[in-house]
N, C-alpha and C positions, 0 to 999 in steps of 0.2 A: 477545420473546426467541426465538421460533421463527425469525424472519427472521434474527436475528443468528447463530443456530446454522447455518442453511442457508448464509448467506454465508461463515461461517468454514469450513464443509465445502467449499464451492466454492473458497475460497482455498487450502485444503490440497490439493485435487485439482490445481489449476493449479501450485502450488509444486512438487509432486512431479514434474511433467513438465519441470523445468528445474533448474539448479544455481546460478545467479548470485544469486538473491534468497532470503532466508529471513525468518522472522518471530520476534519475541521472544514469550515466554510471555504469553498473554492472562490478565490477572489480574482481569478484570471490566470492566464498562462496555461501550461499543459501538464501540471503536476497537481497531485492531491496529497495531503498529509493525513495519514492514518494514525489514530490513537490506538495503541495496542497495550495489553498488559505488560508492565515493566518487570518481567521476570528475569531479564538479563539486560546488559547495556544494549543500546540501539545498534552499536557497531557489531557486537557479538550476534545479535539477531540477524542483521543484514548478512554477515558472513555465513551463518548457519543456513539462512534461506538460499543463498547462492550455492554453497557447496553441497548441501544435502538435498535441496528441493529444486535447484535450477531456476530460482526466482531472483531477479535482480531488483533491489531497492536501494535507496540511500538512507543511511542513518540520520536521525533528526539533527544531530550535532553538526552535520554538514551545512545546515541552514540555521544554525545558532539557536536551536531549541535548547533551553537550559536544563531540562530534565529528560531522563529516559522515558520511553513510551511513545516515541514518534518515529514513523517510517514514512519516507517520501516515495511516491509511486508516479511513474510517468503515465499520462493518459494518451500519449501520441502513438504508441506502438500498435501494431496490427491487432484488430479486434479479437481474433481467435486466440492469439498469444496472450493478450491481456486477460481474457476470461479464464483461461487455464491457469495463468500465474496467480490471479486473484483467488481462485478456488484453492490452489495449493497453499497460499499464504494464510487464508482464513482457516483452513483445516488444522493449522498448527495451534491456533488459539481456541 
């Protein structure tokens, strides 16, 4: 739980420094849903993030979000990896 809290705090810090991406309310568990500009399908964005930037996220449709613009990120990974991945992700938008 402490790692999840630290990663969520890091996410909040990075989100505060930009305006294009926001997060939905965290209701429990170890994932957070990010609202991103829907410039491509969620699946295309997830594939691009992985293949081009080395960042692994789930597209929103895996969690039955009806429209594009949602990416799901794990909060349970190692803090340094999370911070770097979040920075890479946010730099795209």
